C-alpha positions in Angstrom: -4.6 -5.0 -27.8 -1.7 -7.5 -27.6 -2.0 -11.2 -28.1 0.8 -13.6 -27.3 1.3 -17.1 -26.0 2.6 -17.8 -22.6 6.3 -16.9 -22.4 6.1 -14.6 -25.5 7.0 -11.4 -23.5 3.6 -9.9 -22.6 4.5 -9.3 -18.9 7.9 -7.8 -20.0 6.0 -5.3 -22.2 3.6 -4.5 -19.3 6.6 -3.9 -17.0 8.3 -1.7 -19.5 5.2 0.5 -19.9 4.9 0.7 -16.1 8.5 1.6 -15.6 8.7 4.3 -18.3 5.5 6.1 -17.4 4.4 7.7 -14.1 0.6 7.7 -14.3 0.1 4.0 -14.8 -2.5 1.7 -13.3 -2.1 -2.0 -13.9 -4.4 -4.9 -13.3 -2.8 -8.4 -13.1 -2.6 -11.4 -10.8 -0.3 -9.5 -8.4 -2.9 -6.8 -8.1 -5.5 -9.3 -7.0 -3.1 -10.8 -4.5 -2.1 -7.4 -3.1 -5.5 -5.7 -3.1 -8.0 -8.4 -2.0 -7.9 -9.8 1.5 -10.6 -12.0 2.9 -10.9 -13.6 6.3 -13.7 -15.7 8.0 -15.8 -14.1 10.7 -18.8 -15.2 12.7 -21.2 -13.3 10.4 -19.6 -14.1 7.0 -16.5 -13.1 5.0 -14.7 -10.0 6.2 -13.5 -8.3 3.0 -10.7 -5.7 2.6 -9.8 -4.1 -0.7 -6.9 -1.9 -1.6 -3.2 -2.5 -0.9 -2.9 0.5 1.5 -6.1 -0.6 3.4 -4.9 -4.2 3.5 -1.4 -3.0 4.7 -3.0 -0.9 7.4 -5.4 -3.8 8.4 -2.5 -6.2 8.5 -0.6 -3.8 10.7 -3.6 -3.3 12.9 -4.1 -7.1 13.1 -0.4 -7.5 14.0 -0.7 -4.8 16.6 -3.8 -6.5 18.0 -2.0 -9.8 18.1 0.9 -8.0 19.8 -1.5 -6.6 22.4 -2.9 -10.1 22.9 0.7 -11.3 23.4 1.4 -8.5 25.8 -1.7 -9.4 27.8 -0.7 -13.0 27.9 2.8 -11.9 28.8 1.5 -10.0 31.8 -0.6 -13.0 32.8 2.6 -15.1 32.6 4.4 -12.5 34.8 1.5 -12.7 37.3 2.1 -16.4 37.4 5.8 -15.9 37.8 5.2 -13.4 40.6 2.8 -15.9 42.3 5.3 -18.8 41.8 8.2 -16.7 43.2 6.2 -15.6 46.3 5.1 -19.2 46.8 8.7 -20.2 46.6 9.8 -17.7 49.2 6.8 -18.6 51.4 7.4 -22.3 51.2 11.1 -21.8 52.2 9.9 -19.8 55.2 7.4 -22.5 56.2 10.0 -25.2 55.7 12.6 -23.6 58.0 9.9 -22.7 60.5 8.8 -26.3 60.7 12.4 -27.5 61.0 13.1 -25.0 63.8 10.1 -26.3 65.8 11.5 -29.8 65.7 15.2 -29.0 66.2 14.6 -26.6 69.1 11.9 -28.8 70.7 9.6 -25.8 71.1 7.0 -26.1 73.8 5.3 -23.1 72.3 4.7 -22.7 68.6 6.6 -20.0 66.5 4.1 -18.4 64.2 4.6 -17.4 60.6 4.6 -13.7 59.8 1.3 -12.1 58.8 0.5 -12.1 55.1 3.8 -13.8 54.3 2.4 -15.4 51.2 0.9 -12.2 49.8 3.6 -9.8 50.9 6.9 -11.6 51.3 8.9 -8.3 51.6 7.1 -7.3 54.8 7.4 -10.8 56.1 11.2 -10.9 55.5 11.6 -7.5 57.2 9.7 -8.9 60.2 11.9 -12.0 60.3 15.0 -9.7 60.1 13.9 -8.0 63.3 14.0 -11.4 65.1 17.8 -11.7 64.6 19.4 -11.3 68.0 23.0 -12.4 67.3 24.8 -12.8 64.0 26.6 -15.9 65.4 23.3 -17.7 65.9 23.5 -18.8 62.3 25.9 -21.5 63.6 23.2 -22.9 65.9 21.3 -25.7 64.4 19.2 -27.0 67.3 18.8 -26.8 71.1 21.0 -29.9 71.3 23.8 -27.9 69.6 23.5 -25.3 72.4 23.7 -27.9 75.1 26.7 -29.6 73.4 28.5 -26.3 73.0 27.8 -25.5 76.7 29.3 -28.9 77.7 32.4 -28.4 75.6 32.9 -24.9 77.0 32.7 -26.2 80.6 35.1 -29.0 79.7 37.5 -26.5 78.3 37.4 -24.5 81.4 37.9 -27.5 83.7 41.0 -28.4 81.7 42.6 -25.1 82.8 43.9 -26.2 86.3 46.6 -23.6 87.0 46.0 -21.6 90.1 46.2 -18.0 88.8 46.3 -16.7 92.4 49.7 -18.2 93.0 52.3 -15.5 93.5 55.9 -15.7 92.3 57.2 -12.4 93.6 57.9 -13.7 97.2 59.8 -16.7 95.9 61.9 -14.5 93.6 62.6 -12.0 96.4 63.9 -14.7 98.7 66.0 -16.2 95.9 67.4 -12.8 95.0 68.4 -12.0 98.5 70.4 -15.2 98.7 71.9 -14.7 95.2 73.4 -11.4 96.2 75.1 -12.7 99.4 78.6 -14.2 99.7 77.9 -17.1 102.1 80.8 -19.0 103.7 80.4 -22.7 103.4 81.1 -24.4 106.8 83.3 -27.4 107.2 80.3 -29.4 108.2 77.8 -29.3 105.4 74.3 -29.7 106.2 71.7 -30.4 103.7 68.1 -29.3 103.7 66.9 -32.8 104.5 69.4 -33.2 107.3 68.5 -29.8 108.7 64.8 -30.8 108.8 65.6 -34.1 110.3 67.6 -32.4 113.1 64.7 -30.0 113.7 62.3 -32.9 114.0 64.7 -34.5 116.5 64.8 -31.4 118.6 61.0 -31.3 118.6 60.8 -34.9 119.7 63.4 -34.3 122.5 62.2 -30.9 123.8 61.2 -32.3 127.1 64.8 -32.2 128.5 65.2 -36.1 128.7 68.8 -37.2 128.3 67.9 -40.5 126.6 67.5 -40.8 122.8 64.1 -41.9 121.8 65.5 -43.7 118.7 68.4 -45.8 120.0 67.9 -45.5 123.8 71.4 -44.2 124.5 72.0 -41.5 127.1 73.4 -38.1 126.2 73.9 -34.6 127.5 70.7 -33.0 126.4 71.8 -29.3 126.8 75.1 -29.8 125.1 73.6 -31.7 122.2 70.8 -29.2 121.8 73.2 -26.2 121.7 75.4 -28.0 119.2 72.4 -28.8 116.8 71.1 -25.3 117.1 74.4 -24.0 116.0 74.3 -26.2 112.9 70.8 -25.5 111.7 70.8 -21.8 112.5 73.9 -21.1 110.5 73.6 -18.7 107.4 74.5 -21.4 105.0 71.9 -23.8 106.4 69.2 -21.3 106.2 70.2 -20.3 102.6 70.3 -23.9 101.4 67.0 -24.6 103.0 65.4 -21.5 101.4 66.9 -22.2 97.9 65.8 -25.9 97.9 62.3 -25.0 99.1 61.9 -22.3 96.4 63.4 -24.6 93.7 60.6 -27.1 94.5 58.0 -24.3 94.2 59.4 -23.1 90.8 59.5 -26.7 89.5 55.9 -27.1 90.6 54.9 -23.9 88.8 56.7 -25.0 85.7 55.1 -28.4 85.6 51.6 -26.9 86.3 52.0 -24.4 83.4 52.9 -27.0 80.8 50.2 -29.4 81.9 47.6 -26.9 80.7 45.6 -27.4 77.4 47.8 -26.8 74.3 45.4 -24.2 72.9 46.4 -21.7 75.7 50.2 -22.4 75.5 51.9 -19.7 73.4 55.3 -18.1 73.0 55.1 -16.4 76.4 54.8 -19.8 78.0 58.0 -20.9 76.3 59.9 -17.7 77.4 58.7 -18.2 81.0 59.8 -21.9 80.9 63.2 -20.8 79.8 63.3 -18.2 82.6 62.3 -20.7 85.3 64.8 -23.3 84.0 67.6 -20.7 84.2 66.8 -19.7 87.8 66.6 -23.4 88.8 70.1 -23.9 87.3 71.3 -20.8 89.2 69.9 -22.2 92.5 71.8 -25.5 92.0 75.0 -23.4 91.3 74.5 -21.2 94.4 74.0 -24.3 96.6 77.2 -25.7 95.2 79.1 -22.5 95.5 77.4 -20.3 98.1 80.1 -17.5 97.9 79.1 -16.9 94.3 77.1 -13.8 93.6 74.5 -14.3 90.8 72.6 -11.7 88.8 68.8 -11.4 89.0 66.7 -11.3 85.9 63.7 -9.0 86.3 62.0 -10.2 83.2 60.8 -13.5 84.7 58.3 -11.8 87.0 56.9 -9.7 84.1 56.6 -12.8 81.8 55.0 -14.8 84.6 52.4 -12.0 85.1 51.7 -12.0 81.3 51.1 -15.7 81.3 48.8 -15.4 84.2 46.8 -12.6 82.5 46.5 -14.7 79.4 45.1 -17.7 81.4 42.7 -15.4 83.2 41.5 -13.8 79.9 40.9 -17.3 78.5 39.0 -18.3 81.5 37.0 -15.0 81.4 36.1 -15.6 77.7 35.0 -19.1 78.5 32.9 -17.8 81.4 31.2 -15.3 79.0 30.4 -18.0 76.5 29.1 -20.3 79.2 26.9 -17.6 80.4 25.6 -16.8 76.9 24.8 -20.5 76.2 23.1 -20.8 79.5 21.1 -17.7 78.6 20.2 -19.1 75.2 18.8 -22.2 76.8 16.7 -19.9 79.0 15.3 -18.1 75.9 15.2 -20.9 73.3 12.1 -19.4 71.5 14.0 -16.2 70.6 17.0 -18.3 69.5 14.8 -20.4 67.3 13.3 -17.3 65.7 16.7 -15.9 65.1 17.8 -19.2 63.6 14.8 -19.3 61.2 15.3 -15.6 60.2 19.0 -16.1 59.4 18.3 -19.2 57.4 15.6 -17.4 55.4 17.5 -14.2 54.8 20.6 -16.1 53.8 18.7 -17.7 50.9 16.4 -14.8 50.2 18.0 -11.4 51.1 15.4 -8.7 51.2 17.1 -6.6 48.6 17.3 -9.4 46.1 13.6 -10.4 46.6 12.5 -6.8 46.3 14.6 -6.3 43.2 13.2 -9.4 41.6 9.6 -8.4 42.3 10.3 -4.9 41.1 11.6 -6.3 37.8 8.4 -8.2 37.3 6.2 -5.2 38.1 8.2 -2.8 35.9 7.9 -5.2 33.0 4.2 -5.4 33.5 3.9 -1.6 33.7 5.9 -1.3 30.5 3.7 -3.9 28.8 0.5 -2.0 29.9 2.0 1.2 28.5 2.7 -0.5 25.2 -0.8 -1.8 25.0 -2.3 1.6 25.5 0.1 3.1 22.9 -0.9 0.4 20.5 -4.6 1.1 21.1 -4.1 4.8 20.5 -2.2 4.0 17.2 -5.1 1.8 16.0 -7.6 4.6 16.6 -5.4 7.0 14.7 -4.8 4.9 11.6 -8.3 3.3 11.4 -9.6 4.5 8.1 -12.9 6.4 8.1 -13.7 6.8 4.4 -17.0 6.3 2.6 -17.4 2.6 1.9 -20.8 2.8 0.4 -20.0 3.4 -3.3 -17.9 0.2 -3.6 -20.5 -1.8 -1.7 -23.2 -0.6 -4.1 -21.0 -1.5 -7.1 -20.4 -5.0 -5.7 -24.1 -5.6 -5.1 -25.1 -4.4 -8.5 -22.5 -6.6 -10.3 -23.4 -9.6 -8.0 -27.0 -9.3 -9.2 -25.9 -9.1 -12.8 -23.8 -12.2 -12.5 -26.4 -14.0 -10.3 -24.1 -14.6 -7.3 -25.9 -15.6 -4.1 -24.0 -13.0 -2.2 -24.4 -9.5 -1.0 -22.0 -6.9 0.5 -22.7 -5.1 3.7 -20.7 -2.4 5.5 -19.6 -3.7 8.9 -17.8 -0.9 10.8 -14.7 0.0 8.8 -14.9 -3.2 6.7 -17.0 -5.0 4.1 -18.9 -8.1 5.0 -19.9 -10.7 2.4 -23.1 -12.6 3.3 -25.6 -14.9 1.8 -28.1 -12.9 -0.2 -31.3 -14.6 1.1 -30.7 -16.8 4.0 -28.9 -15.2 7.0 -28.5 -18.6 8.7 -26.1 -19.6 5.9 -22.6 -18.3 6.9 -20.4 -18.2 3.9 -16.7 -18.6 4.4 -13.5 -18.0 2.3 -13.5 -21.6 1.1 -16.9 -20.9 -0.5 -15.2 -18.1 -2.5 -13.6 -19.4 -5.8 -10.4 -18.0 -7.1 -12.4 -16.6 -10.1 -14.7 -14.7 -7.7 -11.7 -13.4 -5.8 -10.3 -12.1 -9.1 -13.7 -10.5 -9.8 -13.6 -8.7 -6.5 -10.1 -7.4 -7.4 -11.2 -6.3 -10.8 -14.1 -4.4 -9.4 -11.9 -2.7 -6.9 -9.4 -1.8 -9.7 -12.3 -0.3 -11.7 -13.6 1.7 -8.8 -10.1 2.9 -7.8 -9.6 4.5 -11.3 -12.1 7.3 -10.7 -12.5 10.4 -8.6 -16.2 10.2 -9.5 -17.4 6.9 -11.0 -18.0 7.3 -14.8 -17.2 11.0 -14.8 -13.6 11.8 -13.9 -10.4 9.8 -13.5 -7.9 10.3 -10.7 -5.0 12.6 -11.4 -2.5 9.7 -11.6 -4.4 7.8 -14.2 -3.2 8.3 -17.8 -2.3 4.7 -18.8 -4.3 1.7 -17.8 -2.9 -1.9 -18.4 -4.9 -5.1 -18.2 -2.4 -7.9 -18.1 -4.3 -11.1 -18.8 -7.5 -9.7 -17.2 -9.4 -13.0 -17.8 -7.9 -16.3 -16.9 -9.1 -19.9 -16.8 -10.3 -19.1 -13.2 -12.7 -16.5 -14.7 -14.3 -18.8 -17.3 -17.7 -18.8 -15.6 -17.7 -15.0 -15.7 -16.0 -14.5 -19.1 -19.0 -12.9 -20.8 -19.6 -10.5 -17.9 -16.0 -9.6 -17.6 -15.6 -9.0 -21.3 -18.6 -6.7 -21.3 -17.3 -4.9 -18.2 -13.9 -4.5 -19.7 -15.3 -3.1 -23.0 -17.4 -0.7 -20.9 -14.4 0.4 -19.1 -12.4 0.8 -22.3 -15.1 3.1 -23.7 -15.2 5.2 -20.5 -11.4 5.5 -20.2 -10.8 6.4 -23.9 -13.6 9.0 -23.6 -11.5 10.5 -20.7 -8.3 10.5 -22.8 -6.7 7.6 -21.0 -4.7 5.1 -23.0 -5.5 1.4 -22.5 -3.3 -1.6 -23.0 -4.7 -5.1 -22.9 -2.5 -8.1 -23.1 -3.9 -11.6 -23.3 -3.0 -15.2 -24.2 -6.6 -16.0 -25.1 -7.6 -15.9 -28.8 -11.3 -15.5 -27.8 -10.6 -12.6 -25.5 -8.3 -11.0 -28.1 -11.2 -10.8 -30.6 -13.9 -10.0 -28.0 -12.1 -7.0 -26.5 -13.0 -3.9 -28.4 -15.6 -5.6 -30.4 -17.7 -3.0 -32.3 -15.2 -0.2 -31.6 -14.0 2.2 -34.2 -10.9 0.7 -35.8 -9.2 4.1 -35.8 -9.0 4.0 -32.0 -7.8 0.4 -31.8 -4.4 -1.2 -32.5 -4.1 -5.0 -32.4 -0.7 -6.7 -32.4 0.9 -10.1 -31.9 3.8 -10.7 -29.4 6.0 -13.6 -30.3 9.5 -14.8 -29.9 11.8 -15.3 -32.9 14.3 -18.1 -33.5 16.8 -16.2 -31.3 14.4 -16.1 -28.3 13.8 -12.3 -28.7 10.3 -11.0 -28.3 8.8 -9.2 -31.3 5.6 -7.2 -31.9 3.7 -7.4 -35.2 0.6 -5.4 -36.1 -2.4 -7.5 -36.9 -4.2 -6.4 -40.0 -8.0 -6.1 -40.0 -8.5 -9.1 -42.2 -6.3 -11.2 -39.9 -8.3 -10.4 -36.9 -11.2 -12.3 -38.4 -9.4 -15.6 -37.4 -10.3 -16.5 -33.9 -7.6 -19.2 -33.6 -4.7 -16.8 -32.9 -2.9 -19.1 -30.5 -2.8 -21.9 -33.1 -1.9 -19.4 -35.9 0.8 -17.7 -33.8 2.5 -21.0 -33.2 2.1 -22.0 -36.9 3.7 -18.7 -38.0 6.6 -19.3 -35.5 7.5 -22.8 -36.8 7.2 -21.6 -40.4 9.7 -18.8 -39.7 12.0 -21.3 -38.2 11.6 -23.7 -41.1 12.8 -21.0 -43.5 16.1 -20.7 -41.6 19.0 -21.5 -43.9 21.8 -23.9 -43.0 24.3 -21.1 -42.5 22.0 -19.4 -39.9 20.9 -22.5 -38.0 23.8 -22.1 -35.6 22.6 -18.7 -34.5 19.1 -20.1 -33.4 18.8 -20.6 -29.7 17.0 -23.7 -28.2 15.9 -25.3 -31.4 14.2 -28.1 -29.5 11.3 -25.8 -28.6 10.2 -25.6 -32.2 9.8 -29.4 -32.2 7.3 -29.0 -29.4 5.5 -26.3 -31.2 5.2 -28.6 -34.2 3.7 -31.3 -32.1 1.1 -28.8 -30.8 0.2 -27.8 -34.4 -0.2 -31.4 -35.5 -2.1 -32.5 -32.4 -4.5 -29.4 -32.6 -5.2 -30.0 -36.2 -5.7 -33.8 -35.7 -7.8 -33.4 -32.6 -10.1 -30.7 -34.2 -10.6 -32.6 -37.5 -10.3 -36.3 -36.5 -10.6 -36.5 -32.8 -7.2 -38.0 -32.3 -5.8 -37.3 -28.8 -2.1 -37.6 -29.6 -0.2 -37.4 -32.9 2.4 -40.0 -32.0 3.8 -43.1 -33.6 1.1 -45.2 -31.8 -1.4 -43.5 -34.1 0.8 -43.7 -37.2 -1.7 -45.8 -39.2 -4.5 -43.4 -38.7 -2.3 -40.3 -39.3 -1.1 -41.8 -42.5 -4.6 -42.4 -43.6 -6.0 -39.0 -42.7 -3.0 -37.0 -44.1 -2.6 -39.2 -47.3 0.9 -40.5 -46.5 2.0 -43.2 -48.9 3.6 -46.4 -47.6 7.0 -45.6 -49.1 7.0 -42.4 -47.1 6.1 -44.2 -43.8 9.7 -44.3 -42.5 10.3 -40.6 -43.2 6.9 -39.8 -41.6 7.8 -41.9 -38.6 11.1 -40.0 -38.1 9.3 -36.7 -38.3 6.8 -37.8 -35.6 9.7 -39.0 -33.3 11.5 -35.7 -33.5 8.5 -33.5 -32.8 7.4 -35.7 -29.9 10.9 -35.8 -28.4 9.8 -33.3 -25.7 6.4 -34.7 -24.9 5.1 -38.2 -25.3 8.4 -39.9 -25.9 9.6 -41.9 -28.9 7.7 -44.7 -30.4 10.3 -47.2 -31.7 13.7 -46.0 -30.6 15.2 -43.7 -28.0 16.8 -40.5 -29.0 18.5 -38.1 -26.6 16.9 -34.8 -27.3 20.3 -33.1 -26.6 21.7 -35.1 -29.5 19.1 -33.8 -32.0 20.8 -31.3 -34.3 19.1 -28.0 -35.2 19.1 -29.2 -38.8 17.2 -32.4 -37.9 14.6 -30.4 -36.1 14.2 -27.8 -38.9 13.9 -30.6 -41.5 11.2 -32.3 -39.4 9.3 -29.0 -39.1 9.6 -28.6 -42.9 8.2 -32.1 -43.5 5.3 -31.3 -41.1 4.4 -28.1 -42.9 4.8 -29.8 -46.3 2.5 -32.6 -45.3 -0.2 -30.1 -44.1 0.3 -28.0 -47.2 -0.3 -31.1 -49.4 -3.3 -32.0 -47.3 -4.9 -28.5 -47.1 -3.1 -25.8 -49.1 -5.5 -23.0 -48.2 -5.2 -23.7 -44.5 -1.4 -23.2 -44.6 -1.7 -20.1 -46.7 -4.2 -18.6 -44.2 -2.0 -19.5 -41.2 1.2 -18.0 -42.5 -0.4 -15.1 -44.4 0.8 -15.8 -47.9 -0.8 -14.9 -51.1 -2.1 -17.6 -53.4 0.5 -16.8 -56.1 3.4 -16.5 -53.7 6.7 -18.0 -54.9 7.2 -19.4 -51.4 4.4 -21.9 -52.0 6.6 -23.9 -54.4 9.4 -24.0 -51.8 7.0 -25.3 -49.1 5.7 -28.0 -51.5 9.3 -29.1 -52.0 10.0 -29.6 -48.3 
């Protein structure tokens, strides 16, 4: 058994034993935290005991929560699928409604069957309604009519007569260009030749009088003379060239009066060809004997231009026919327009892929849920729970707790012992009662067979502060139970270590046992802060105030420190605090003084027989030992400025005062003999 104040090193000793031995079982606060798990249920408190069982249960609970999350996740996916289908459906409905208005439908276009439930089939049905990829440019029936009007206007702007031939003109010109024509002395122009022909026509009745001026002339003679002039080679050539020149200029002007969008490089080449021929015509008229070359390219270029114009007119005719056909089947056009609008926003592949992602995630979640359920079935423990339940109920009766333990499936259930209508909850369970549950589980977990044989891994058993302030109501019961366990364990050759900070428990544990099987020791820290263990002799264990005595012994050891060794003592201020605890404990026990501070100096001086001439010195001692607790009474001292020597001297004064007041008390606390030479030294302090 080890007794030590808080911070003396008990837990370090417990850890050392655990780390250096394999077959160790230890009960402490951590054991309770790790091995007792309670949760409220509709019937009472659901109880789990054992770290492994709690770990499995926590894992099961986490898996169940994960399954709940996956179920919720799938429900969220259902909502996402529904929202996505609604989104696609609403877009279909919107464009369908818009088409009915834009295309002025006399008959309604219907939505596809089950479009809201099965958008993929609906999209495929809409895809079948597409009749021309270019219909996506159509926005309404008005747009069709406008396009038709524009097409007809374009066609009307093409005014060139494509049936006009140029080969005859070119042949006549070529025939003249290749002849050397003698220019007569009397030149006759085309206009003059035509005027003379008109004159012959007017005077063809053989009358010898001019119908213009009235003069008389010889009709036959004049007629023959004029015929000779106008029937000459030169006259005919000039007349032909000038006539064909006019035709070529007309062709040229007509070509370049066409819309700019049909004029291309071939027009420019043809224009150059025609201009060249017209210049050659003027040159031939001026010099008829000149033989000019003929360019065959002009006819080819002319035919290409004509083909281009015809092709343009043909394309316009096709478009005009198509638009007129569209107006005749506006319902199909509207359906195609709707389909292309929908599929442009929601392509079938994308919608199908999105829905497949949702469904695949749901299937994966469902698979995880089933795997989790299978795992829970595999790890769910199926051991015998009855022995521990019987132990709890027996001990509950001994203590008088209004609680009973029942087995509920694979768990324990804590319920009210008499009234089933009273549902107890975890808030009704005190920390001391939780600690009791942990202790009983620890006890039960030591045995293969309760009271008969230990588990193979149990050779050393440690109780680290088995009874705390939380267990004060059950102190007697726990003490008796621990003593019973000690007897059982030692009879089975197990070694038991008990560490406590309670003087009462230190003396109660092992009470009535054979001293040969017991070892009692004190754990304390020396002036250097190192933990030490000292065996407690049998006569010392008769003193139940071990906490007080341990502190008294500690400050006495510090008071003996010489000046040369004070510098090696760590944290001397802590000894001042211990001195305060000693004085306060003594004053409170004997005189019911709450605090041994300067505020109670008059009473303290009276009780401890301090003379008036020693008041200032007594006051200084009080201020030093209270420097870490209640503060200073008359002046402020920074505790960091207190020297180790000041603290040691204050402790010496305290021990000397108590020695003068009650010599036997000090001797008992520090374990000195009545004739010890040290007594004189203490008295001199």
